[in-house]
All heavy atoms as TSV, in Angstrom:
chain	resi	resn	atom	element	x	y	z
A	1	MET	N	N	110.637	121.727	81.942
A	1	MET	CA	C	111.219	120.402	82.111
A	1	MET	C	C	110.764	119.491	80.943
A	1	MET	O	O	109.599	119.438	80.596
A	1	MET	CB	C	110.760	119.850	83.451
A	1	MET	CG	C	111.256	118.410	83.505
A	1	MET	SD	S	111.076	117.422	85.001
A	1	MET	CE	C	109.777	117.940	85.986
A	2	ALA	N	N	111.697	118.815	80.328
A	2	ALA	CA	C	111.407	117.890	79.193
A	2	ALA	C	C	110.794	116.566	79.768
A	2	ALA	O	O	111.170	116.121	80.847
A	2	ALA	CB	C	112.628	117.588	78.422
A	3	VAL	N	N	109.933	115.945	78.992
A	3	VAL	CA	C	109.361	114.654	79.362
A	3	VAL	C	C	110.178	113.620	78.633
A	3	VAL	O	O	110.422	113.741	77.446
A	3	VAL	CB	C	107.896	114.575	78.932
A	3	VAL	CG1	C	107.337	113.212	79.163
A	3	VAL	CG2	C	107.085	115.621	79.630
A	4	THR	N	N	110.588	112.571	79.334
A	4	THR	CA	C	111.445	111.577	78.842
A	4	THR	C	C	110.781	110.179	79.034
A	4	THR	O	O	110.416	109.905	80.169
A	4	THR	CB	C	112.837	111.537	79.499
A	4	THR	OG1	O	113.433	112.866	79.319
A	4	THR	CG2	C	113.731	110.484	78.848
A	5	LEU	N	N	110.659	109.402	77.962
A	5	LEU	CA	C	110.124	108.078	78.126
A	5	LEU	C	C	111.233	107.220	78.758
A	5	LEU	O	O	112.346	107.091	78.271
A	5	LEU	CB	C	109.767	107.453	76.731
A	5	LEU	CG	C	109.379	105.966	76.731
A	5	LEU	CD1	C	108.057	105.779	77.583
A	5	LEU	CD2	C	109.144	105.497	75.384
A	6	VAL	N	N	110.900	106.601	79.870
A	6	VAL	CA	C	111.885	105.768	80.659
A	6	VAL	C	C	111.719	104.332	80.350
A	6	VAL	O	O	112.672	103.561	80.218
A	6	VAL	CB	C	111.725	106.042	82.188
A	6	VAL	CG1	C	112.621	105.144	82.980
A	6	VAL	CG2	C	111.997	107.487	82.463
A	7	GLN	N	N	110.465	103.850	80.169
A	7	GLN	CA	C	110.175	102.441	80.057
A	7	GLN	C	C	108.881	102.278	79.372
A	7	GLN	O	O	107.944	103.043	79.563
A	7	GLN	CB	C	110.167	101.779	81.417
A	7	GLN	CG	C	110.046	100.303	81.433
A	7	GLN	CD	C	110.170	99.700	82.843
A	7	GLN	OE1	O	110.378	100.415	83.783
A	7	GLN	NE2	N	110.015	98.477	82.952
A	8	SER	N	N	108.729	101.211	78.587
A	8	SER	CA	C	107.426	100.851	77.966
A	8	SER	C	C	107.228	99.307	78.063
A	8	SER	O	O	108.170	98.594	77.914
A	8	SER	CB	C	107.504	101.217	76.475
A	8	SER	OG	O	106.343	100.804	75.816
A	9	ILE	N	N	105.998	98.944	78.458
A	9	ILE	CA	C	105.674	97.565	78.611
A	9	ILE	C	C	104.407	97.266	77.857
A	9	ILE	O	O	103.482	98.017	77.946
A	9	ILE	CB	C	105.478	97.181	80.088
A	9	ILE	CG1	C	106.752	97.434	80.926
A	9	ILE	CG2	C	105.088	95.687	80.249
A	9	ILE	CD1	C	106.548	97.324	82.403
A	10	THR	N	N	104.334	96.216	77.110
A	10	THR	CA	C	103.127	95.745	76.461
A	10	THR	C	C	102.825	94.347	76.892
A	10	THR	O	O	103.718	93.609	77.251
A	10	THR	CB	C	103.203	95.831	74.946
A	10	THR	OG1	O	104.282	95.012	74.507
A	10	THR	CG2	C	103.456	97.271	74.467
A	11	GLY	N	N	101.589	93.960	76.793
A	11	GLY	CA	C	101.260	92.616	77.194
A	11	GLY	C	C	99.833	92.226	76.790
A	11	GLY	O	O	99.142	93.065	76.178
A	12	GLY	N	N	99.448	91.042	77.016
A	12	GLY	CA	C	98.131	90.604	76.714
A	12	GLY	C	C	97.791	89.353	77.434
A	12	GLY	O	O	98.596	88.811	78.168
A	13	ALA	N	N	96.600	88.895	77.240
A	13	ALA	CA	C	96.140	87.657	77.873
A	13	ALA	C	C	95.209	86.943	76.967
A	13	ALA	O	O	94.616	87.523	76.058
A	13	ALA	CB	C	95.445	88.021	79.178
A	14	SER	N	N	95.127	85.628	77.111
A	14	SER	CA	C	94.227	84.842	76.301
A	14	SER	C	C	92.811	85.006	76.812
A	14	SER	O	O	92.526	85.623	77.865
A	14	SER	CB	C	94.616	83.380	76.323
A	14	SER	OG	O	94.373	82.852	77.652
A	15	THR	N	N	91.857	84.472	76.065
A	15	THR	CA	C	90.470	84.615	76.445
A	15	THR	C	C	90.154	83.841	77.759
A	15	THR	O	O	89.089	84.106	78.358
A	15	THR	CB	C	89.507	84.115	75.368
A	15	THR	OG1	O	89.885	82.780	74.995
A	15	THR	CG2	C	89.627	84.958	74.091
A	16	SER	N	N	90.976	82.938	78.198
A	16	SER	CA	C	90.717	82.187	79.374
A	16	SER	C	C	91.318	82.815	80.645
A	16	SER	O	O	91.093	82.400	81.745
A	16	SER	CB	C	91.311	80.748	79.325
A	16	SER	OG	O	92.718	80.838	79.136
A	17	GLU	N	N	92.046	83.966	80.516
A	17	GLU	CA	C	92.649	84.683	81.626
A	17	GLU	C	C	91.590	85.520	82.358
A	17	GLU	O	O	90.696	86.091	81.708
A	17	GLU	CB	C	93.776	85.599	81.121
A	17	GLU	CG	C	94.935	84.884	80.506
A	17	GLU	CD	C	95.722	84.066	81.446
A	17	GLU	OE1	O	95.850	84.395	82.633
A	17	GLU	OE2	O	96.210	82.977	81.051
A	18	SER	N	N	91.704	85.599	83.656
A	18	SER	CA	C	90.814	86.391	84.403
A	18	SER	C	C	91.449	87.682	84.919
A	18	SER	O	O	90.777	88.562	85.521
A	18	SER	CB	C	90.228	85.695	85.616
A	18	SER	OG	O	91.288	85.253	86.481
A	19	SER	N	N	92.785	87.854	84.721
A	19	SER	CA	C	93.442	89.034	85.142
A	19	SER	C	C	94.715	89.257	84.325
A	19	SER	O	O	95.196	88.305	83.667
A	19	SER	CB	C	93.867	88.980	86.634
A	19	SER	OG	O	94.795	87.979	86.894
A	20	VAL	N	N	95.231	90.455	84.378
A	20	VAL	CA	C	96.501	90.820	83.667
A	20	VAL	C	C	97.333	91.530	84.635
A	20	VAL	O	O	96.853	92.340	85.423
A	20	VAL	CB	C	96.234	91.684	82.409
A	20	VAL	CG1	C	97.505	92.165	81.805
A	20	VAL	CG2	C	95.380	90.934	81.403
A	21	SER	N	N	98.656	91.266	84.678
A	21	SER	CA	C	99.550	92.015	85.533
A	21	SER	C	C	100.774	92.451	84.764
A	21	SER	O	O	101.045	91.883	83.727
A	21	SER	CB	C	99.922	91.189	86.771
A	21	SER	OG	O	100.603	90.043	86.364
A	22	LEU	N	N	101.435	93.473	85.285
A	22	LEU	CA	C	102.714	93.875	84.641
A	22	LEU	C	C	103.764	94.018	85.700
A	22	LEU	O	O	103.495	94.278	86.867
A	22	LEU	CB	C	102.514	95.173	83.850
A	22	LEU	CG	C	102.016	96.404	84.625
A	22	LEU	CD1	C	103.211	97.210	85.187
A	22	LEU	CD2	C	101.220	97.283	83.712
A	23	THR	N	N	104.956	93.872	85.315
A	23	THR	CA	C	106.106	94.040	86.222
A	23	THR	C	C	106.959	95.144	85.748
A	23	THR	O	O	107.410	95.160	84.622
A	23	THR	CB	C	106.948	92.768	86.275
A	23	THR	OG1	O	106.115	91.658	86.675
A	23	THR	CG2	C	108.111	92.870	87.273
A	24	LEU	N	N	107.143	96.209	86.564
A	24	LEU	CA	C	107.951	97.330	86.229
A	24	LEU	C	C	109.384	97.029	86.604
A	24	LEU	O	O	109.749	96.459	87.633
A	24	LEU	CB	C	107.516	98.569	87.039
A	24	LEU	CG	C	106.051	99.000	86.784
A	24	LEU	CD1	C	105.704	100.159	87.691
A	24	LEU	CD2	C	105.891	99.398	85.331
A	25	GLY	N	N	110.289	97.374	85.637
A	25	GLY	CA	C	111.746	97.192	85.887
A	25	GLY	C	C	112.284	98.210	86.825
A	25	GLY	O	O	111.544	99.049	87.352
A	26	THR	N	N	113.532	98.229	87.033
A	26	THR	CA	C	114.225	99.131	87.968
A	26	THR	C	C	114.236	100.569	87.445
A	26	THR	O	O	114.583	101.448	88.163
A	26	THR	CB	C	115.632	98.660	88.307
A	26	THR	OG1	O	116.310	98.500	87.059
A	26	THR	CG2	C	115.648	97.335	89.009
A	27	ALA	N	N	113.819	100.778	86.204
A	27	ALA	CA	C	113.814	102.111	85.608
A	27	ALA	C	C	112.752	102.985	86.231
A	27	ALA	O	O	112.839	104.175	86.284
A	27	ALA	CB	C	113.586	102.044	84.077
A	28	ALA	N	N	111.699	102.402	86.804
A	28	ALA	CA	C	110.640	103.118	87.461
A	28	ALA	C	C	111.088	103.488	88.879
A	28	ALA	O	O	111.349	102.650	89.688
A	28	ALA	CB	C	109.382	102.313	87.528
A	29	VAL	N	N	111.209	104.795	89.120
A	29	VAL	CA	C	111.707	105.235	90.419
A	29	VAL	C	C	110.722	106.222	90.995
A	29	VAL	O	O	109.797	106.670	90.374
A	29	VAL	CB	C	113.126	105.926	90.298
A	29	VAL	CG1	C	114.149	104.896	89.852
A	29	VAL	CG2	C	113.053	107.110	89.389
A	30	ALA	N	N	110.951	106.602	92.268
A	30	ALA	CA	C	110.011	107.526	92.972
A	30	ALA	C	C	109.821	108.825	92.183
A	30	ALA	O	O	110.695	109.285	91.542
A	30	ALA	CB	C	110.628	107.843	94.308
A	31	ASN	N	N	108.562	109.291	92.173
A	31	ASN	CA	C	108.140	110.484	91.495
A	31	ASN	C	C	108.070	110.412	89.975
A	31	ASN	O	O	107.803	111.364	89.309
A	31	ASN	CB	C	108.980	111.706	91.910
A	31	ASN	CG	C	108.893	111.987	93.367
A	31	ASN	OD1	O	107.791	111.961	93.946
A	31	ASN	ND2	N	109.937	112.199	94.024
A	32	ASN	N	N	108.233	109.204	89.434
A	32	ASN	CA	C	107.930	108.956	88.016
A	32	ASN	C	C	106.438	108.935	87.796
A	32	ASN	O	O	105.733	108.463	88.674
A	32	ASN	CB	C	108.505	107.648	87.488
A	32	ASN	CG	C	109.922	107.663	87.165
A	32	ASN	OD1	O	110.521	106.619	86.989
A	32	ASN	ND2	N	110.644	108.826	87.099
A	33	LEU	N	N	105.952	109.464	86.682
A	33	LEU	CA	C	104.507	109.352	86.361
A	33	LEU	C	C	104.412	108.104	85.538
A	33	LEU	O	O	105.006	107.925	84.492
A	33	LEU	CB	C	104.118	110.561	85.499
A	33	LEU	CG	C	102.674	110.453	84.866
A	33	LEU	CD1	C	101.627	110.380	85.913
A	33	LEU	CD2	C	102.446	111.642	83.929
A	34	LEU	N	N	103.599	107.160	86.034
A	34	LEU	CA	C	103.326	105.880	85.381
A	34	LEU	C	C	101.921	105.935	84.771
A	34	LEU	O	O	100.968	106.334	85.419
A	34	LEU	CB	C	103.488	104.737	86.337
A	34	LEU	CG	C	104.728	104.666	87.131
A	34	LEU	CD1	C	104.646	103.435	88.171
A	34	LEU	CD2	C	105.923	104.527	86.298
A	35	LEU	N	N	101.786	105.508	83.516
A	35	LEU	CA	C	100.536	105.454	82.869
A	35	LEU	C	C	100.263	104.045	82.432
A	35	LEU	O	O	101.103	103.356	81.934
A	35	LEU	CB	C	100.520	106.309	81.573
A	35	LEU	CG	C	100.656	107.833	81.855
A	35	LEU	CD1	C	100.841	108.605	80.546
A	35	LEU	CD2	C	99.511	108.377	82.597
A	36	ALA	N	N	98.999	103.570	82.570
A	36	ALA	CA	C	98.623	102.232	82.113
A	36	ALA	C	C	97.291	102.331	81.364
A	36	ALA	O	O	96.312	102.957	81.853
A	36	ALA	CB	C	98.469	101.271	83.352
A	37	GLY	N	N	97.252	101.720	80.183
A	37	GLY	CA	C	96.064	101.674	79.430
A	37	GLY	C	C	95.593	100.191	79.296
A	37	GLY	O	O	96.416	99.322	79.131
A	38	VAL	N	N	94.339	99.937	79.476
A	38	VAL	CA	C	93.756	98.601	79.421
A	38	VAL	C	C	92.595	98.611	78.478
A	38	VAL	O	O	91.728	99.475	78.538
A	38	VAL	CB	C	93.298	98.144	80.798
A	38	VAL	CG1	C	92.767	96.761	80.768
A	38	VAL	CG2	C	94.437	98.261	81.808
A	39	ALA	N	N	92.531	97.607	77.591
A	39	ALA	CA	C	91.417	97.452	76.653
A	39	ALA	C	C	90.953	95.990	76.780
A	39	ALA	O	O	91.799	95.088	76.815
A	39	ALA	CB	C	91.789	97.789	75.229
A	40	VAL	N	N	89.646	95.777	76.816
A	40	VAL	CA	C	89.066	94.454	76.949
A	40	VAL	C	C	87.924	94.251	75.989
A	40	VAL	O	O	87.335	95.211	75.485
A	40	VAL	CB	C	88.634	94.197	78.424
A	40	VAL	CG1	C	89.834	94.207	79.378
A	40	VAL	CG2	C	87.545	95.115	78.809
A	41	ARG	N	N	87.570	92.966	75.802
A	41	ARG	CA	C	86.398	92.634	74.937
A	41	ARG	C	C	85.164	92.340	75.804
A	41	ARG	O	O	85.211	92.525	77.051
A	41	ARG	CB	C	86.722	91.419	74.125
A	41	ARG	CG	C	87.789	91.658	73.179
A	41	ARG	CD	C	87.987	90.436	72.260
A	41	ARG	NE	N	89.126	90.608	71.487
A	41	ARG	CZ	C	89.493	89.762	70.506
A	41	ARG	NH1	N	88.714	88.734	70.261
A	41	ARG	NH2	N	90.543	89.949	69.846
A	42	THR	N	N	84.102	91.977	75.186
A	42	THR	CA	C	82.811	91.801	75.809
A	42	THR	C	C	82.827	91.101	77.127
A	42	THR	O	O	83.432	90.093	77.360
A	42	THR	CB	C	81.942	90.887	74.810
A	42	THR	OG1	O	81.919	91.544	73.524
A	42	THR	CG2	C	80.568	90.740	75.297
A	43	GLY	N	N	82.039	91.779	78.076
A	43	GLY	CA	C	81.746	91.097	79.322
A	43	GLY	C	C	82.867	91.085	80.346
A	43	GLY	O	O	82.730	90.371	81.364
A	44	VAL	N	N	83.932	91.763	80.101
A	44	VAL	CA	C	85.105	91.803	81.089
A	44	VAL	C	C	85.012	93.075	81.844
A	44	VAL	O	O	84.772	94.131	81.320
A	44	VAL	CB	C	86.395	91.683	80.330
A	44	VAL	CG1	C	87.562	91.764	81.244
A	44	VAL	CG2	C	86.458	90.393	79.526
A	45	THR	N	N	85.286	92.983	83.160
A	45	THR	CA	C	85.225	94.150	84.037
A	45	THR	C	C	86.628	94.663	84.221
A	45	THR	O	O	87.604	93.907	84.412
A	45	THR	CB	C	84.682	93.757	85.386
A	45	THR	OG1	O	83.339	93.331	85.206
A	45	THR	CG2	C	84.671	94.982	86.316
A	46	ILE	N	N	86.799	96.000	84.065
A	46	ILE	CA	C	88.112	96.628	84.383
A	46	ILE	C	C	87.999	97.285	85.769
A	46	ILE	O	O	87.141	98.080	85.989
A	46	ILE	CB	C	88.433	97.719	83.284
A	46	ILE	CG1	C	88.519	97.118	81.921
A	46	ILE	CG2	C	89.762	98.409	83.697
A	46	ILE	CD1	C	88.679	98.113	80.832
A	47	SER	N	N	88.864	96.879	86.640
A	47	SER	CA	C	88.869	97.467	88.010
A	47	SER	C	C	90.165	98.263	88.170
A	47	SER	O	O	91.208	97.878	87.690
A	47	SER	CB	C	88.791	96.376	89.078
A	47	SER	OG	O	87.615	95.592	88.915
A	48	THR	N	N	90.077	99.310	88.958
A	48	THR	CA	C	91.234	100.186	89.227
A	48	THR	C	C	92.199	99.390	90.113
A	48	THR	O	O	91.920	98.953	91.196
A	48	THR	CB	C	90.829	101.448	89.950
A	48	THR	OG1	O	89.860	102.147	89.136
A	48	THR	CG2	C	91.997	102.384	90.251
A	49	PRO	N	N	93.459	99.253	89.630
A	49	PRO	CA	C	94.484	98.552	90.432
A	49	PRO	C	C	94.816	99.280	91.751
A	49	PRO	O	O	94.719	100.495	91.781
A	49	PRO	CB	C	95.745	98.556	89.534
A	49	PRO	CG	C	95.225	98.865	88.161
A	49	PRO	CD	C	94.006	99.679	88.352
A	50	SER	N	N	95.154	98.532	92.772
A	50	SER	CA	C	95.523	99.124	94.034
A	50	SER	C	C	96.728	100.160	93.861
A	50	SER	O	O	97.687	99.836	93.156
A	50	SER	CB	C	95.929	98.054	95.017
A	50	SER	OG	O	96.327	98.619	96.244
A	51	GLY	N	N	96.590	101.357	94.412
A	51	GLY	CA	C	97.611	102.374	94.331
A	51	GLY	C	C	97.593	103.206	93.059
A	51	GLY	O	O	98.395	104.083	92.865
A	52	TRP	N	N	96.666	102.865	92.155
A	52	TRP	CA	C	96.572	103.638	90.871
A	52	TRP	C	C	95.293	104.487	90.888
A	52	TRP	O	O	94.368	104.206	91.657
A	52	TRP	CB	C	96.511	102.686	89.673
A	52	TRP	CG	C	97.776	101.966	89.434
A	52	TRP	CD1	C	98.304	100.961	90.204
A	52	TRP	CD2	C	98.725	102.184	88.389
A	52	TRP	NE1	N	99.509	100.551	89.647
A	52	TRP	CE2	C	99.724	101.270	88.559
A	52	TRP	CE3	C	98.740	103.129	87.314
A	52	TRP	CZ2	C	100.828	101.202	87.654
A	52	TRP	CZ3	C	99.808	103.071	86.448
A	52	TRP	CH2	C	100.882	102.159	86.641
A	53	THR	N	N	95.272	105.535	90.062
A	53	THR	CA	C	94.090	106.389	89.912
A	53	THR	C	C	93.504	106.344	88.599
A	53	THR	O	O	94.259	106.366	87.606
A	53	THR	CB	C	94.501	107.880	90.279
A	53	THR	OG1	O	95.044	107.970	91.566
A	53	THR	CG2	C	93.290	108.835	90.216
A	54	LEU	N	N	92.221	106.138	88.508
A	54	LEU	CA	C	91.513	106.070	87.237
A	54	LEU	C	C	91.473	107.467	86.536
A	54	LEU	O	O	91.052	108.437	87.148
A	54	LEU	CB	C	90.042	105.590	87.446
A	54	LEU	CG	C	89.173	105.425	86.232
A	54	LEU	CD1	C	89.720	104.345	85.295
A	54	LEU	CD2	C	87.744	105.178	86.675
A	55	ILE	N	N	91.889	107.527	85.341
A	55	ILE	CA	C	91.864	108.772	84.527
A	55	ILE	C	C	90.557	108.857	83.718
A	55	ILE	O	O	89.851	109.865	83.722
A	55	ILE	CB	C	93.044	108.904	83.556
A	55	ILE	CG1	C	94.353	108.942	84.331
A	55	ILE	CG2	C	92.886	110.118	82.617
A	55	ILE	CD1	C	95.628	108.821	83.409
A	56	HIS	N	N	90.287	107.738	83.009
A	56	HIS	CA	C	89.142	107.690	82.138
A	56	HIS	C	C	88.391	106.346	82.318
A	56	HIS	O	O	89.003	105.302	82.229
A	56	HIS	CB	C	89.523	107.838	80.715
A	56	HIS	CG	C	88.391	107.741	79.729
A	56	HIS	ND1	N	87.450	108.704	79.576
A	56	HIS	CD2	C	88.079	106.762	78.905
A	56	HIS	CE1	C	86.561	108.315	78.655
A	56	HIS	NE2	N	86.916	107.146	78.204
A	57	GLY	N	N	87.133	106.420	82.596
A	57	GLY	CA	C	86.310	105.236	82.757
A	57	GLY	C	C	85.313	105.571	83.845
A	57	GLY	O	O	85.023	106.669	84.195
A	58	GLN	N	N	84.801	104.562	84.460
A	58	GLN	CA	C	83.831	104.676	85.564
A	58	GLN	C	C	84.486	104.376	86.859
A	58	GLN	O	O	85.024	103.310	87.095
A	58	GLN	CB	C	82.646	103.755	85.305
A	58	GLN	CG	C	81.557	103.927	86.317
A	58	GLN	CD	C	80.303	103.072	85.990
A	58	GLN	OE1	O	80.224	102.577	84.885
A	58	GLN	NE2	N	79.480	102.881	86.938
A	59	ALA	N	N	84.476	105.324	87.792
A	59	ALA	CA	C	85.193	105.187	89.024
A	59	ALA	C	C	84.517	104.377	90.075
A	59	ALA	O	O	85.003	104.163	91.164
A	59	ALA	CB	C	85.492	106.570	89.605
A	60	SER	N	N	83.391	103.732	89.752
A	60	SER	CA	C	82.634	103.008	90.718
A	60	SER	C	C	82.994	101.542	90.822
A	60	SER	O	O	82.220	100.692	91.192
A	60	SER	CB	C	81.134	103.145	90.430
A	60	SER	OG	O	80.822	102.534	89.199
A	61	GLY	N	N	84.224	101.180	90.458
A	61	GLY	CA	C	84.698	99.828	90.611
A	61	GLY	C	C	84.856	99.038	89.320
A	61	GLY	O	O	85.310	97.917	89.330
A	62	GLY	N	N	84.489	99.620	88.199
A	62	GLY	CA	C	84.715	98.897	86.947
A	62	GLY	C	C	83.535	99.168	85.977
A	62	GLY	O	O	82.552	99.734	86.416
A	63	PHE	N	N	83.681	98.668	84.785
A	63	PHE	CA	C	82.606	98.783	83.817
A	63	PHE	C	C	82.741	97.659	82.820
A	63	PHE	O	O	83.769	97.022	82.654
A	63	PHE	CB	C	82.629	100.150	83.141
A	63	PHE	CG	C	83.889	100.484	82.387
A	63	PHE	CD1	C	83.974	100.222	81.047
A	63	PHE	CD2	C	85.010	101.040	83.021
A	63	PHE	CE1	C	85.144	100.506	80.331
A	63	PHE	CE2	C	86.107	101.309	82.358
A	63	PHE	CZ	C	86.204	101.050	80.973
A	64	THR	N	N	81.662	97.326	82.138
A	64	THR	CA	C	81.653	96.274	81.107
A	64	THR	C	C	81.111	96.830	79.809
A	64	THR	O	O	80.399	97.834	79.829
A	64	THR	CB	C	80.893	95.043	81.555
A	64	THR	OG1	O	79.535	95.449	81.790
A	64	THR	CG2	C	81.518	94.429	82.798
A	65	GLY	N	N	81.290	96.140	78.709
A	65	GLY	CA	C	80.752	96.548	77.410
A	65	GLY	C	C	81.277	95.673	76.308
A	65	GLY	O	O	82.046	94.791	76.604
A	66	SER	N	N	80.906	95.915	75.075
A	66	SER	CA	C	81.381	95.092	73.997
A	66	SER	C	C	82.875	95.320	73.744
A	66	SER	O	O	83.560	94.424	73.374
A	66	SER	CB	C	80.551	95.411	72.743
A	66	SER	OG	O	80.738	96.709	72.366
A	67	CYS	N	N	83.339	96.482	74.001
A	67	CYS	CA	C	84.761	96.785	73.906
A	67	CYS	C	C	85.025	97.951	74.864
A	67	CYS	O	O	84.469	99.033	74.677
A	67	CYS	CB	C	85.199	97.133	72.533
A	67	CYS	SG	S	86.996	97.380	72.355
A	68	SER	N	N	85.758	97.771	75.893
A	68	SER	CA	C	85.953	98.729	76.911
A	68	SER	C	C	87.440	99.092	77.084
A	68	SER	O	O	88.305	98.263	76.831
A	68	SER	CB	C	85.376	98.319	78.303
A	68	SER	OG	O	84.019	97.985	78.202
A	69	ALA	N	N	87.677	100.321	77.504
A	69	ALA	CA	C	89.080	100.767	77.762
A	69	ALA	C	C	89.139	101.612	79.003
A	69	ALA	O	O	88.137	102.298	79.294
A	69	ALA	CB	C	89.631	101.462	76.564
A	70	ALA	N	N	90.267	101.637	79.607
A	70	ALA	CA	C	90.474	102.477	80.764
A	70	ALA	C	C	91.939	102.904	80.862
A	70	ALA	O	O	92.842	102.175	80.405
A	70	ALA	CB	C	90.067	101.819	82.080
A	71	TRP	N	N	92.191	104.124	81.354
A	71	TRP	CA	C	93.512	104.636	81.555
A	71	TRP	C	C	93.654	104.974	83.063
A	71	TRP	O	O	92.829	105.501	83.657
A	71	TRP	CB	C	93.778	105.890	80.770
A	71	TRP	CG	C	93.940	105.594	79.300
A	71	TRP	CD1	C	93.001	105.590	78.310
A	71	TRP	CD2	C	95.176	105.311	78.652
A	71	TRP	NE1	N	93.585	105.254	77.110
A	71	TRP	CE2	C	94.902	105.059	77.293
A	71	TRP	CE3	C	96.506	105.099	79.135
A	71	TRP	CZ2	C	95.898	104.711	76.386
A	71	TRP	CZ3	C	97.521	104.816	78.207
A	71	TRP	CH2	C	97.172	104.595	76.861
A	72	PHE	N	N	94.883	104.601	83.614
A	72	PHE	CA	C	95.188	104.843	85.001
A	72	PHE	C	C	96.553	105.523	85.072
A	72	PHE	O	O	97.344	105.387	84.175
A	72	PHE	CB	C	95.275	103.462	85.733
A	72	PHE	CG	C	94.042	102.638	85.602
A	72	PHE	CD1	C	93.968	101.651	84.603
A	72	PHE	CD2	C	92.978	102.807	86.456
A	72	PHE	CE1	C	92.831	100.867	84.487
A	72	PHE	CE2	C	91.830	102.023	86.308
A	72	PHE	CZ	C	91.758	101.018	85.359
A	73	TYR	N	N	96.735	106.192	86.183
A	73	TYR	CA	C	98.087	106.792	86.464
A	73	TYR	C	C	98.510	106.500	87.908
A	73	TYR	O	O	97.685	106.249	88.783
A	73	TYR	CB	C	98.136	108.275	86.131
A	73	TYR	CG	C	97.578	109.166	87.237
A	73	TYR	CD1	C	98.382	109.656	88.256
A	73	TYR	CD2	C	96.226	109.482	87.242
A	73	TYR	CE1	C	97.883	110.479	89.216
A	73	TYR	CE2	C	95.706	110.300	88.225
A	73	TYR	CZ	C	96.532	110.826	89.223
A	73	TYR	OH	O	96.011	111.635	90.186
A	74	LYS	N	N	99.781	106.591	88.082
A	74	LYS	CA	C	100.377	106.463	89.470
A	74	LYS	C	C	101.650	107.219	89.500
A	74	LYS	O	O	102.432	107.317	88.537
A	74	LYS	CB	C	100.672	104.968	89.690
A	74	LYS	CG	C	101.307	104.669	91.014
A	74	LYS	CD	C	101.524	103.118	91.167
A	74	LYS	CE	C	102.106	102.806	92.513
A	74	LYS	NZ	N	102.289	101.334	92.650
A	75	ILE	N	N	101.927	108.000	90.673
A	75	ILE	CA	C	103.162	108.736	90.820
A	75	ILE	C	C	103.885	108.134	91.962
A	75	ILE	O	O	103.321	107.810	93.012
A	75	ILE	CB	C	102.833	110.271	90.999
A	75	ILE	CG1	C	102.132	110.805	89.768
A	75	ILE	CG2	C	104.156	110.988	91.357
A	75	ILE	CD1	C	101.787	112.229	89.909
């Protein structure tokens, strides 16, 4: 089975934001594999979004550092 890119979303937040959210369009349907990558700067915690599974990072509720990143998936 071939893999097909259905949708791509990018976004960001200013230094005063405490959270980031994304809105999936109607292209995302049941049984699609959704991937989300998050990168943050110093002192920000990355938490696993509800309904998503952490692929890379610390599964104990988040992590902090000078530059941190995490990848999540959802089906």
